C-alpha positions in Angstrom: -22.9 37.4 -15.0 -19.7 39.4 -15.3 -19.9 43.1 -15.3 -20.1 44.8 -18.6 -16.6 45.4 -19.9 -15.0 42.6 -18.1 -15.8 39.8 -20.5 -14.4 41.2 -23.7 -10.9 42.0 -22.5 -8.2 40.6 -20.4 -9.2 41.0 -16.8 -7.1 43.3 -14.6 -6.6 43.5 -10.9 -9.5 45.9 -10.5 -12.0 43.4 -11.8 -14.0 41.7 -9.0 -16.6 39.1 -9.9 -18.3 36.8 -7.4 -19.9 34.5 -10.1 -19.4 33.9 -13.7 -20.4 31.3 -16.2 -17.8 28.8 -17.5 -19.7 28.3 -20.7 -22.6 30.1 -22.2 -24.4 28.2 -24.9 -27.6 29.8 -26.1 -29.9 30.0 -23.0 -28.1 27.2 -21.1 -25.7 28.2 -18.4 -23.1 26.0 -16.6 -22.0 28.1 -13.6 -18.9 27.7 -11.4 -17.9 29.9 -8.6 -15.0 32.3 -9.2 -13.8 35.3 -7.2 -11.5 38.1 -8.3 -10.1 40.1 -5.5 -7.9 43.2 -6.0 -8.1 44.7 -2.5 -5.6 42.4 -0.9 -1.9 43.4 -0.9 -1.2 40.0 -2.4 -3.1 40.0 -5.7 -5.5 37.1 -6.0 -7.3 36.8 -9.4 -8.4 33.7 -11.2 -7.4 34.4 -14.8 -10.2 34.3 -17.3 -9.8 34.5 -21.1 -12.6 35.1 -23.5 -12.7 33.0 -26.7 -15.3 33.9 -29.2 -16.5 31.8 -32.1 -19.4 31.9 -34.4 -21.2 29.7 -37.0 -24.2 30.0 -39.2 -26.6 29.0 -36.4 -25.6 31.0 -33.3 -22.9 33.0 -31.6 -21.1 31.3 -28.7 -18.7 32.5 -26.1 -16.4 30.2 -24.1 -14.6 31.4 -21.0 -11.6 29.4 -20.0 -10.5 30.4 -16.5 -7.5 29.6 -14.5 -7.6 29.2 -10.7 -4.7 31.1 -9.4 -2.8 31.5 -6.1 -0.3 34.4 -6.4 2.3 36.0 -4.2 4.7 38.6 -5.5 8.4 38.2 -5.1 11.7 39.4 -6.6 12.1 35.8 -7.9 9.1 33.7 -8.6 8.5 29.9 -8.8 5.5 29.0 -10.8 3.3 25.9 -10.2 1.1 24.3 -12.8 -0.8 21.8 -10.7 -3.9 19.7 -11.2 -6.7 20.1 -8.6 -9.8 19.6 -10.7 -10.6 17.0 -13.3 -12.8 18.0 -16.3 -15.3 15.5 -17.8 -16.3 16.9 -21.2 -19.5 16.4 -23.1 -19.0 14.7 -26.4 -18.4 16.6 -29.7 -21.2 15.5 -32.1 -20.0 17.8 -34.9 -23.4 19.4 -35.0 -22.1 22.8 -34.0 -19.0 24.7 -33.2 -16.6 22.7 -31.0 -16.7 25.4 -28.3 -20.4 25.2 -28.4 -20.4 21.4 -27.6 -17.6 21.3 -25.0 -19.8 21.5 -21.9 -18.0 19.9 -19.0 -18.4 18.6 -15.5 -15.8 19.4 -12.9 -14.6 16.9 -10.3 -12.5 18.3 -7.4 -9.7 16.1 -6.2 -9.6 17.4 -2.6 -6.2 15.8 -1.7 -4.5 17.7 -4.5 -5.0 21.0 -2.6 -2.3 19.8 -0.2 0.2 20.0 -3.1 -0.5 23.7 -3.5 -0.2 24.3 0.2 3.2 22.4 0.3 4.5 24.8 -2.3 3.2 27.8 -0.4 4.6 26.5 2.9 8.0 25.9 1.4 8.2 29.4 -0.1 7.1 31.0 3.2 9.7 29.0 5.1 12.4 30.1 2.7 11.4 33.8 2.9 11.6 33.6 6.7 15.0 32.0 6.6 17.7 34.7 5.9 20.4 32.1 5.5 19.2 30.6 2.2 18.2 33.7 0.2 19.3 36.8 2.1 17.8 40.1 1.1 15.7 38.5 -1.6 12.1 37.5 -1.6 10.7 34.4 -3.3 7.2 34.5 -4.7 4.9 32.0 -6.3 2.3 31.8 -9.0 0.2 28.7 -9.0 -2.4 27.7 -11.6 -4.8 24.8 -12.0 -4.3 22.8 -15.2 -7.3 20.6 -14.8 -5.4 17.6 -16.1 -6.0 19.0 -19.5 -3.4 19.7 -22.3 -5.1 22.9 -23.6 -5.4 24.5 -20.2 -1.9 23.3 -19.3 -0.5 25.2 -22.4 -2.6 28.2 -21.5 -1.3 28.2 -17.9 2.3 27.8 -19.2 1.9 30.8 -21.5 0.4 32.8 -18.6 3.5 32.3 -16.4 5.5 33.9 -19.3 3.3 37.0 -19.2 3.2 40.0 -17.0 0.9 39.2 -14.0 -2.7 39.8 -14.9 -1.8 40.2 -18.5 -2.0 37.5 -21.1 0.8 38.6 -23.4 3.2 35.6 -23.7 6.9 36.6 -23.8 6.2 40.1 -22.6 7.2 40.8 -19.0 7.2 44.4 -17.7 7.5 43.6 -14.0 10.6 44.7 -12.3 10.0 41.9 -9.8 8.5 38.4 -10.3 11.4 37.1 -12.4 10.5 33.5 -13.2 13.2 31.0 -12.1 11.5 27.7 -12.2 8.2 25.9 -12.9 6.8 23.0 -11.0 4.3 20.8 -12.8 2.3 17.7 -12.0 1.1 15.3 -10.6 0.5 13.6 -14.0 3.5 12.9 -16.2 1.2 13.1 -19.2 1.0 16.9 -19.0 4.8 17.3 -18.6 5.4 17.3 -22.3 3.0 20.2 -22.9 4.9 22.4 -20.3 8.3 21.4 -21.7 7.3 22.1 -25.3 6.8 25.8 -24.4 9.3 26.4 -21.6 12.1 24.5 -23.3 12.7 27.4 -25.6 13.2 29.7 -22.7 15.6 27.4 -20.8 13.6 27.7 -17.7 14.3 24.9 -15.2 11.2 22.6 -14.8 10.4 20.3 -12.0 7.9 17.4 -12.2 6.7 15.4 -9.3 5.8 12.4 -11.4 7.8 9.5 -12.9 10.2 10.3 -15.7 9.5 9.2 -19.3 11.1 6.0 -20.7 14.0 7.9 -22.2 15.5 10.6 -20.0 19.1 10.9 -20.9 19.1 13.3 -23.8 21.0 16.5 -23.8 17.9 18.7 -24.2 16.6 17.3 -20.9 19.2 19.4 -19.0 16.4 21.8 -17.9 14.1 19.0 -16.7 14.2 17.8 -13.2 12.2 14.9 -11.8 11.2 14.8 -8.1 11.0 11.0 -8.7 13.7 8.4 -8.6 14.7 6.5 -11.7 11.9 4.2 -12.8 14.2 1.2 -12.8 14.5 1.4 -9.1 10.8 1.0 -8.8 10.9 -2.0 -11.0 13.6 -3.6 -8.8 11.7 -2.7 -5.7 8.5 -4.3 -6.9 10.3 -7.4 -8.0 11.9 -7.7 -4.6 8.6 -7.2 -2.9 6.9 -9.9 -4.9 9.7 -12.4 -4.4 10.0 -11.7 -0.7 6.4 -12.8 -0.2 6.6 -15.4 -3.0 3.8 -13.8 -4.9 4.5 -15.5 -8.2 0.9 -15.7 -9.5 -0.5 -12.1 -9.9 -2.8 -10.0 -11.9 -2.2 -6.6 -13.3 -4.6 -3.7 -13.9 -3.3 -0.5 -15.5 -4.9 2.8 -16.4 -5.1 3.8 -20.1 -2.4 6.4 -19.9 1.1 6.6 -21.5 3.0 6.2 -18.3 1.1 3.0 -17.4 1.6 1.6 -20.9 5.4 2.2 -20.6 5.3 0.6 -17.1 3.7 -2.5 -18.4 6.0 -2.8 -21.5 9.1 -2.5 -19.3 7.8 -4.5 -16.3 6.4 -7.7 -18.0 9.8 -9.0 -19.2 11.4 -8.3 -15.9 8.7 -10.1 -14.0 8.9 -13.1 -16.3 12.7 -13.3 -15.9 12.1 -13.5 -12.1 9.6 -16.3 -12.3 6.5 -14.3 -11.9 3.5 -14.8 -14.2 0.1 -13.4 -14.7 -3.4 -14.7 -14.6 -4.7 -11.6 -16.3 -3.5 -8.2 -17.6 -6.3 -5.8 -18.0 -6.5 -2.2 -19.1 -8.9 0.2 -17.4 -10.5 2.5 -20.0 -9.9 6.2 -19.6 -12.8 8.7 -19.5 -12.7 11.9 -21.5 -16.3 12.5 -22.3 -19.4 12.3 -20.1 -21.3 10.1 -22.6 -18.6 7.5 -22.3 -19.4 6.8 -18.7 -21.8 4.0 -19.4 -19.6 2.3 -21.8 -16.5 2.8 -19.6 -18.3 1.5 -16.6 -19.4 -1.6 -18.5 -15.8 -2.3 -19.6 -14.3 -1.4 -16.2 -16.9 -3.5 -14.4 -15.8 -6.5 -16.6 -12.2 -5.8 -15.6 -12.8 -5.7 -11.9 -15.0 -8.8 -12.2 -12.1 -10.6 -13.7 -10.0 -9.6 -10.7 -12.6 -10.7 -8.2 -13.2 -14.0 -9.8 -9.5 -14.8 -10.3 -7.4 -17.1 -8.2 -4.7 -14.5 -7.6 -4.4 -12.9 -4.2 -2.1 -10.1 -5.4 -3.0 -7.5 -8.0 -0.5 -4.8 -9.3 -2.2 -1.5 -10.1 -0.6 1.3 -12.1 -2.2 4.4 -13.3 -2.2 8.1 -13.4 -2.3 10.1 -10.2 -6.1 10.2 -10.1 -6.5 6.5 -10.9 -7.5 5.7 -7.3 -10.6 7.7 -7.7 -11.7 5.6 -10.6 -10.8 2.4 -8.7 -13.1 3.5 -5.8 -15.9 4.1 -8.3 -15.6 0.5 -9.5 -15.7 -1.0 -6.1 -18.7 1.2 -5.2 -20.3 -0.2 -8.3 -19.6 -3.7 -7.2 -21.4 -3.0 -3.9 -24.3 -1.4 -5.8 -24.6 -4.6 -8.0 -24.3 -6.9 -4.9 -21.2 -8.5 -6.3 -19.1 -10.1 -3.6 -15.8 -8.2 -3.0 -13.0 -10.6 -2.4 -10.0 -9.4 -0.4 -6.9 -8.8 -2.6 -3.5 -7.5 -1.9 -3.3 -4.4 -4.1 0.2 -3.3 -5.0 0.1 0.3 -5.9 3.0 2.0 -7.8 4.5 5.3 -6.6 2.7 7.2 -9.4 -0.7 6.4 -7.8 -1.8 8.3 -4.7 -5.1 8.3 -2.8 -7.5 10.7 -4.5 -11.2 11.1 -4.2 -13.9 13.6 -4.9 -16.1 15.1 -2.1 -19.0 12.9 -3.2 -16.9 9.8 -2.3 -16.4 10.9 1.3 -18.7 8.2 2.7 -17.7 5.4 0.3 -16.2 2.2 1.7 -12.4 2.0 1.7 -12.1 -1.5 2.9 -10.9 -2.9 -0.4 -7.4 -1.3 0.1 -7.1 -2.5 3.7 -3.8 -4.4 4.0 -2.6 -3.4 0.6 0.9 -2.3 -0.1 2.2 0.6 -2.1 5.5 2.3 -3.1 6.0 6.0 -2.4 8.9 8.3 -3.0 10.8 8.4 0.3 9.6 11.2 2.5 9.8 12.5 6.1 7.4 14.4 8.3 7.9 18.1 7.9 7.7 20.1 11.2 5.1 22.9 11.2 3.2 21.7 8.2 0.3 20.3 10.2 0.0 23.6 12.1 0.1 25.5 8.8 -2.9 23.5 7.5 -4.8 24.1 10.7 -4.5 27.8 10.2 -6.2 27.8 6.8 -9.4 29.9 6.9 -11.3 31.0 3.8 -12.3 34.3 5.4 -8.7 35.2 6.1 -6.8 33.7 3.1 -8.2 36.1 0.5 -5.2 35.6 -1.8 -5.8 31.8 -2.1 -7.9 31.4 -5.2 -8.2 27.7 -4.7 -9.5 27.7 -1.1 -13.1 28.8 -1.5 -14.1 26.1 -3.9 -12.2 23.5 -1.9 -13.7 24.7 1.3 -17.3 24.7 0.1 -17.0 21.2 -1.4 -15.2 19.4 1.3 -17.4 20.8 4.1 -20.6 20.7 1.9 -21.5 24.3 2.7 -21.5 27.7 1.0 -19.4 30.7 2.0 -21.4 33.9 2.7 -20.2 35.9 -0.3 -21.5 33.3 -2.8 -24.9 33.3 -4.4 -25.4 29.7 -3.2 -25.1 31.0 0.4 -28.2 33.1 -0.2 -30.4 30.1 -0.9 -28.4 27.4 1.0 -29.2 26.9 4.6 -25.9 25.2 5.2 -23.5 28.2 5.3 -19.8 28.0 6.0 -18.6 29.8 9.1 -15.0 29.7 8.1 -14.2 28.1 11.4 -14.4 24.6 10.1 -11.2 22.6 10.7 -9.4 20.6 8.1 -8.4 18.0 10.8 -12.0 17.1 11.2 -12.2 15.9 7.6 -11.9 12.1 7.0 -8.6 10.9 5.6 -10.4 9.8 2.5 -11.1 13.4 1.7 -8.0 15.3 3.1 -4.9 14.3 4.9 -3.1 16.4 7.5 0.2 14.6 7.1 2.3 15.6 4.2 2.0 13.0 1.4 4.9 11.8 -0.7 3.8 14.0 -3.7 3.6 17.1 -1.5 7.0 16.3 0.0 8.4 16.2 -3.5 7.0 19.7 -4.2 8.4 20.9 -0.9 11.8 19.6 -1.7 11.6 21.0 -5.3 11.2 24.5 -3.9 14.1 24.1 -1.5 16.2 22.7 -4.4 15.6 25.9 -6.3 16.4 28.0 -3.3 19.7 26.2 -2.6 20.7 26.3 -6.3 20.0 30.0 -6.4 22.1 30.5 -3.3 25.0 28.5 -4.8 24.7 30.4 -8.1 24.7 33.8 -6.3 27.7 32.8 -4.3 29.6 31.8 -7.4 29.0 35.1 -9.3 28.8 37.7 -6.5 32.6 37.7 -6.0 32.1 39.8 -2.9 30.4 42.7 -4.7 27.8 44.7 -2.9 24.8 45.3 -5.3 23.4 48.8 -5.6 19.9 49.0 -4.1 17.4 48.2 -6.7 19.8 46.0 -8.6 20.1 43.3 -6.0 20.7 39.9 -7.6 20.5 41.5 -11.0 23.3 39.3 -12.3 21.5 36.3 -11.0 18.3 37.1 -12.9 20.1 37.5 -16.1 21.9 34.1 -15.8 19.1 31.8 -14.7 19.8 29.6 -17.7 22.8 28.5 -15.6 20.6 27.3 -12.8 20.3 23.6 -14.0 24.1 23.2 -13.5 23.8 24.2 -9.9 20.6 22.2 -9.4 22.3 19.0 -10.5 25.5 19.6 -8.5 23.6 20.8 -5.4 23.2 18.4 -2.4 21.5 19.5 0.7 19.5 18.3 3.6 16.0 19.5 3.8 14.5 20.9 7.0 12.9 17.5 7.6 16.4 15.9 7.5 16.1 14.2 4.2 19.0 14.4 1.7 18.1 16.0 -1.7 20.3 15.5 -4.8 19.8 14.9 -8.5 21.7 12.5 -10.8 23.0 13.4 -14.3 19.6 12.8 -15.8 17.9 15.2 -13.5 16.2 12.5 -11.5 16.0 12.6 -7.8 18.6 10.4 -6.0 16.5 8.6 -3.4 14.6 5.4 -2.9 11.1 4.4 -2.1 9.1 3.8 1.1 7.0 0.6 1.3 3.6 1.6 2.7 1.0 -0.6 4.3 -2.6 0.8 4.0 -4.7 0.4 7.1 -8.3 1.5 6.9 -10.8 2.3 9.7 -14.6 2.2 9.8 -14.8 6.1 9.9 -13.4 6.2 6.3 -10.0 7.3 7.5 -6.8 5.4 6.9 -3.3 5.2 7.9 -0.2 4.9 5.7 2.2 2.8 7.8 5.8 2.7 6.6 6.9 -0.9 6.8 10.0 -0.9 4.7 12.3 0.9 2.3 14.0 0.4 -1.1 17.4 2.1 -1.1 19.2 2.0 -4.4 22.3 3.5 -2.9 22.6 0.7 -0.3 24.7 -2.5 -0.8 22.8 -5.1 -2.8 22.0 -7.2 0.3 20.4 -4.1 1.9 18.7 -2.6 -1.1 15.3 -4.1 0.0 14.3 -4.2 3.7 10.9 -4.8 5.2 9.5 -5.4 8.6 7.0 -8.1 7.9 5.7 -8.2 11.5 4.5 -4.6 11.2 2.2 -5.3 8.2 -1.5 -5.6 8.7 -3.0 -7.9 6.2 -6.7 -8.1 5.1 -8.8 -9.7 7.7 -9.7 -12.7 5.5 -6.0 -13.8 5.7 -5.0 -15.4 8.9 -1.3 -15.1 8.0 0.9 -13.7 5.3 -1.1 -14.3 2.2 0.2 -16.4 -0.7 -0.4 -15.8 -4.3 0.4 -18.9 -6.2 -1.1 -20.6 -9.2 -1.2 -23.8 -7.2 -0.1 -25.0 -3.8 3.6 -25.2 -3.1 5.3 -28.5 -3.9 6.2 -29.9 -0.4 9.8 -31.1 0.3 10.3 -34.4 -1.4 8.5 -33.3 -4.6 9.7 -31.3 -7.6 7.8 -29.1 -10.1 6.7 -30.3 -13.5 5.2 -27.8 -15.9 1.6 -28.1 -16.8 0.9 -28.2 -20.5 -0.9 -25.1 -21.8 -0.5 -23.2 -18.6 1.9 -20.3 -17.6 5.3 -21.4 -16.4 4.5 -20.8 -12.8 1.6 -23.3 -12.9 3.0 -26.8 -12.3 2.3 -30.3 -11.0 4.2 -31.9 -8.1 5.9 -35.2 -8.6 7.9 -37.2 -6.0 11.7 -37.2 -6.4 13.2 -40.1 -8.2 15.1 -42.8 -6.2 18.3 -41.5 -4.6 17.3 -37.8 -4.9 15.7 -35.3 -2.5 14.1 -31.9 -2.5 14.8 -30.2 0.8 12.8 -27.1 0.1 9.4 -26.2 -1.2 8.8 -25.6 -4.9 12.1 -26.9 -6.1 12.5 -27.1 -9.9 14.5 -30.3 -9.7 15.6 -32.8 -7.1 19.1 -33.1 -5.7 21.2 -36.3 -5.9 22.3 -37.5 -2.5 26.0 -38.1 -2.1 27.1 -41.7 -2.7 27.6 -42.1 1.1 24.0 -41.0 1.8 20.5 -42.0 0.9 17.1 -40.2 1.0 14.8 -40.6 4.0 11.3 -41.9 3.5 9.9 -38.4 2.7 12.8 -37.7 0.3 13.5 -34.4 1.9 16.7 -35.2 3.7 19.8 -37.3 3.1 20.8 -39.8 5.7 24.2 -41.4 6.0 24.3 -44.9 4.7 25.2 -47.7 7.2 28.4 -49.5 6.3 27.5 -53.2 6.2 29.4 -56.5 5.7 28.9 -59.9 7.2 30.5 -59.5 10.6 31.0 -61.8 13.5 28.7 -59.5 15.6 25.9 -60.0 13.1 23.6 -62.9 14.1 23.8 -64.4 10.6 27.6 -64.1 10.6 27.8 -65.5 14.1 25.6 -68.5 13.1 27.6 -69.3 10.0 30.9 -69.0 11.9 29.6 -71.5 14.6 28.4 -73.8 11.8 31.9 -73.7 10.1 33.6 -74.3 13.4 31.3 -77.2 14.2 31.8 -78.8 10.8 35.6 -78.3 11.0 35.6 -80.0 14.4 33.5 -82.9 13.1 35.9 -83.2 10.2 38.9 -83.3 12.5 37.2 -86.0 14.6 36.5 -88.1 11.5 40.1 -87.6 10.3 41.4 -88.5 13.7 39.2 -91.6 13.8 40.4 -92.7 10.4 44.0 -92.0 11.3 43.6 -94.0 14.6 42.1 -96.9 12.8 44.1 -96.6 9.6 45.0 -100.3 9.6 41.5 -101.5 9.8 39.9 -103.0 6.7 37.2 -100.4 6.2 39.8 -97.5 6.1 42.1 -99.4 3.8 39.3 -100.7 1.6 38.9 -97.5 -0.5 42.3 -95.9 -0.8 43.2 -94.6 2.6 45.3 -91.7 1.1 42.3 -90.4 -0.9 40.1 -90.5 2.3 42.8 -88.5 4.1 43.1 -86.0 1.2 39.3 -85.7 1.0 39.0 -85.1 4.7 41.7 -82.5 4.7 40.2 -80.6 1.7 36.8 -80.7 3.5 38.4 -79.3 6.6 40.0 -76.5 4.6 36.7 -75.8 2.8 35.0 -75.4 6.1 37.7 -73.1 7.4 37.6 -71.2 4.1 34.2 -69.8 5.2 36.1 -67.6 7.7 37.6 -65.7 4.8 34.1 -64.5 3.9 33.2 -63.3 7.4 34.4 -59.9 8.6 35.3 -56.7 6.8 36.9 -57.5 3.5 40.4 -56.3 2.9 43.0 -56.8 0.1 44.3 -60.1 1.5 40.9 -61.7 2.2 39.6 -60.6 -1.2 42.6 -62.2 -3.0 42.1 -65.5 -1.0 38.3 -65.8 -0.9 37.4 -67.1 -4.3 40.8 -68.6 -5.3 41.1 -70.6 -2.1 37.5 -71.7 -2.3 38.0 -72.7 -6.0 41.2 -74.6 -5.4 40.1 -76.4 -2.3 36.8 -77.5 -3.7 38.5 -78.6 -6.9 40.7 -80.9 -4.7 37.6 -82.1 -2.9 35.7 -82.9 -6.1 38.7 -84.4 -7.8 39.2 -86.6 -4.7 35.6 -87.8 -5.0 36.1 -88.4 -8.7 39.3 -90.4 -7.9 37.5 -92.5 -5.3 34.7 -93.2 -7.7 37.0 -94.3 -10.5 39.0 -96.3 -8.0 35.9 -98.3 -7.0 35.0 -98.9 -10.6 38.5 -100.1 -11.4 38.5 -102.3 -8.4 35.5 -104.2 -9.6 36.7 -104.3 -13.2 40.2 -105.6 -12.2 38.7 -108.6 -10.3 37.4 -110.2 -13.5 39.7 -112.9 -15.0 41.9 -111.6 -17.8 41.0 -108.0 -17.1 43.5 -105.5 -18.4 42.4 -103.0 -15.7 44.9 -104.5 -13.2 47.7 -102.3 -14.5 45.6 -99.2 -13.7 45.2 -100.2 -10.1 47.2 -98.5 -7.5 47.7 -95.0 -6.1 49.2 -93.5 -9.2 45.9 -93.2 -11.0 44.1 -91.5 -8.1 47.1 -89.2 -7.5 47.2 -88.3 -11.1 43.5 -87.4 -11.2 43.7 -85.2 -8.1 46.9 -83.6 -9.1 45.9 -82.8 -12.7 42.5 -81.4 -11.8 43.9 -79.3 -9.0 46.7 -78.0 -11.2 44.2 -76.9 -13.8 42.2 -75.0 -11.2 45.4 -73.5 -9.8 46.4 -72.4 -13.3 43.0 -70.7 -13.7 43.4 -68.9 -10.4 46.9 -67.8 -11.1 45.8 -66.3 -14.4 43.0 -64.6 -12.6 45.2 -63.1 -9.9 47.7 -62.0 -12.5 45.3 -60.2 -14.8 42.3 -58.9 -12.8 42.7 -59.8 -9.1 39.8 -59.3 -6.8 39.8 -56.2 -4.6 37.7 -54.6 -1.8 35.1 -52.0 -2.8 32.3 -49.9 -1.4 29.0 -50.7 -3.2 26.7 -47.7 -2.7 24.1 -48.7 -5.3 22.9 -52.2 -4.6 21.1 -51.3 -1.4 19.6 -47.8 -1.0 20.3 -47.4 2.7 23.6 -49.2 2.9 27.1 -49.0 1.8 28.2 -52.6 1.3 31.8 -53.4 1.8 32.5 -56.4 -0.5 35.1 -58.0 -2.7 34.9 -57.2 -6.3 35.7 -60.2 -8.4 37.9 -58.1 -10.7 37.0 -60.2 -13.6 33.6 -61.8 -13.8 34.8 -64.0 -16.6 37.6 -65.6 -14.5 35.2 -65.9 -11.6 32.7 -67.9 -13.6 35.6 -69.9 -15.3 36.7 -71.1 -11.8 33.1 -72.0 -10.8 32.6 -73.6 -14.3 35.6 -75.8 -13.9 34.3 -77.0 -10.5 30.9 -77.6 -12.1 32.6 -79.6 -14.8 34.4 -81.8 -12.3 31.2 -82.2 -10.3 29.2 -83.2 -13.4 31.8 -85.7 -14.5 32.0 -87.1 -11.0 28.2 -87.3 -10.7 28.0 -89.1 -14.1 30.6 -91.6 -13.3 29.1 -92.2 -9.9 25.6 -92.6 -11.4 26.9 -95.2 -13.9 28.6 -97.2 -11.1 25.6 -97.0 -8.7 24.7 -100.6 -9.1 28.1 -102.0 -8.6 28.3 -104.3 -5.5 30.3 -102.7 -2.7 30.7 -102.9 0.9 28.5 -100.6 2.9 26.9 -99.1 -0.3 30.1 -97.2 -1.3 29.0 -96.4 -4.8 25.5 -95.5 -3.8 26.7 -93.1 -1.1 29.1 -91.4 -3.5 26.3 -91.0 -6.0 23.9 -89.6 -3.4 26.6 -87.2 -2.1 27.3 -85.9 -5.6 23.5 -85.5 -6.2 23.4 -83.4 -3.0 26.5 -81.5 -4.0 25.2 -80.6 -7.4 21.8 -79.7 -6.0 23.3 -77.2 -3.6 25.4 -75.5 -6.2 22.7 -75.5 -8.9 20.5 -73.6 -6.4 23.4 -71.4 -5.4 23.6 -69.5 -8.7 20.0 -68.0 -8.8 20.1 -67.3 -5.1 23.5 -65.7 -5.3 22.5 -63.4 -8.2 19.3 -62.3 -6.6 20.7 -61.2 -3.2 22.8 -58.2 -2.3 25.3 -57.3 0.3 26.0 -59.5 3.3 23.2 -61.9 2.3 25.0 -62.7 -1.0 28.1 -63.6 1.0 26.0 -65.6 3.4 24.6 -67.6 0.5 28.1 -68.5 -0.7 29.2 -69.6 2.8 26.0 -71.6 3.2 26.6 -73.4 -0.1 30.2 -74.2 0.9 29.2 -75.5 4.3 26.1 -77.4 3.0 27.9 -79.1 0.1 30.9 -79.9 2.3 28.6 -81.2 5.0 26.8 -83.4 2.5 30.0 -84.9 1.2 31.2 -85.5 4.8 28.0 -87.1 5.9 27.3 -89.3 2.8 30.9 -90.6 2.5 32.1 -90.9 6.0 29.1 -91.2 8.3 28.5 -95.0 7.8 32.2 -95.8 8.0 32.6 -93.8 11.2 29.5 -95.6 12.6 31.1 -99.0 11.9 34.5 -98.0 13.1 33.2 -96.5 16.4 30.0 -98.4 17.1 30.2 -101.7 15.1 33.8 -102.7 15.2 32.6 -106.3 14.6 31.8 -105.4 11.0 35.2 -103.7 10.5 36.9 -107.0 9.5 38.2 -108.3 6.2 35.8 -111.3 6.2 32.8 -109.1 6.6 33.9 -106.8 3.8 34.6 -109.7 1.4 31.3 -111.3 2.4 29.5 -108.1 1.4 31.3 -107.8 -1.8 30.5 -111.4 -2.9 
């Protein structure tokens, strides 16, 4: 209990209390240890204010205290920092609100380092005569308990004379307030700013800035945190670097997290990243909400564990990690399997835990990645921490409670020590504590506080230099002008650029935000509940775009369940050769994989669409690479071309032999019997048709393309017309032998010559029109055969091409009809029958030519035409001339007029 007289009034420096009650409600007492010490040269009192209330049932008294760490100085920097979290009992409206607000206190041991970073920076500056010569810098640090009411109370306290609670009344000659540092939660910043904004006192916050931070009234606000947009960009780069496009998001129910989610979701979507789940962790304000909150939170964490994502983004308040640890401990308690996930923690979140969590498992964050404000190791800070001793640091109002809880002992001057066997010796060492409870290396948040103090000092130095004008102040009035113009300090803060003692550059932009980037941290845990923050990359907004994000992937330690860099995808990657197709009813990053269409490839994984190969290339069998097409044509080196060329030469040679034989025996009856001139013309046209095949073999060019079809059409028209003339000549010969026949006048060479000439001229006319309107030309056909570029002759006009073939077909049909009608006429050596059979063979070849020709491609199409030319020509040659050559060469005894007449009779 407090001494009489101490509870009713504002406590002064002479008041010393070892124990006092936080709240007294009837006979119930909730006690917390508090020490007031006035014997030290540096005053160390925890401020306590008495609030009295009454109702019809009972009188209640509530004592709201403020833990304080104070050191006097001519200029003072105040700190309103959270070290303890209050969990309130619910208000049931059955009594006075003060009567029902009975709370539980949760110490966040890591936050004590924030206070020590401020103290360390002030002591360094006071020991450095180059920064603030002939002036001492003091500090006044309060615990705001993450609570708006106590934050406002602490803010009013820094505006009062020390140990007096009279806001706006300062009777100290010293202790002129020049700046206030608040944090680590951005949710309490507004409460400090609402009060201090009127006084134009520069304010520093080591938390992320609000969504809008470009208003004029923000000139006195300074954020030891880069612009939030840089964090968005860095996180996007991190996700895209590892191709984590299927993620989950869990965020704490605080304003800063809500703003983060609202801003981040559209950016993630624009960059092709989608979510399996987005869940909100409920916040706890009252103790009776624990059961309900745990039920909801357990459901959230269960969703994360059962999800298919391997990456979960986590955003929350500074103390959110403590809540996350509770949830994972609850999973173990319920025997729920904990799956390894890559947790991506934003820079707002830091590792926090209460002493009761010292032995809890940390494995869930092993291999996770977080962002942190860029920081460096500060020389001397570890040694400063090692020197902390509760028996020596009497001025530190935070140390006793911290020491007793983290070392689980009681200091000798406390009532607990009288009944607790585990008494603190004061010789315990902070470095023996597990990292889960307290870290000896300066964290990013502590580094921000450290730089904030130095920023104030350098701005004061610049401001003093600008207004001193070489004057020497009278003793007692040192820096008097400076204290009267501290409202100008923000100007110097935003224009000041300096290098901290750790070597880091410190500067602010026009919005008062710190100009720096983020470190990418890989969390590595160990079985002894300690952990290592390994810096594996940086996000530097001031660097060129291609160097904004850099990471050393080989330095990252992933969770043990992943054998390699983990993937976080809705489905497996589409392999090369396949493209993505969206799944109906699923997020856009969930897709099916389909093979690329004909002629297209996908040379990378997860391509949205396939790429068309150039016309000169074709896809390989896996459709992941384009191969150059082989240029093909019917060449002499090709076995097929070589065989056709030999066949054409052979038939040409045979035709020459037959022609030579006929010319040698041109006076013999068998040669003269059926119009010798027609036989010669027929043999010459057959020879030319065989030689015409060579126009189709070899690489096509302009000349060969012009000659191929026209020469073939004209020559075969001559051939067919000769056959037609021979047939008509045979018919006329038999008709003219009858007595009184008028056919005698049609006998002779003129009829045959007229038939051949007229038919040939008609075909020549068609070919001339063809060449004059749409002549054939060489082309590269890249579409007919997938793997080949065919060099071929384009007909130019398909109509003219089929007109030429149609005319030949007409002549062949007429000839076949005439020959068929004359098949029974008597003739020597079956002349009419052989002509009929030759035309049947000729028509059969060319009727089969059309479907075969149209169904083949490339060189085979050319080969079909050559084969048809050779086969039809060979059929005519054999059917018409074989028997005659046999008689001429082997049976000359039959090659006599008497024999021919005898056969005809």
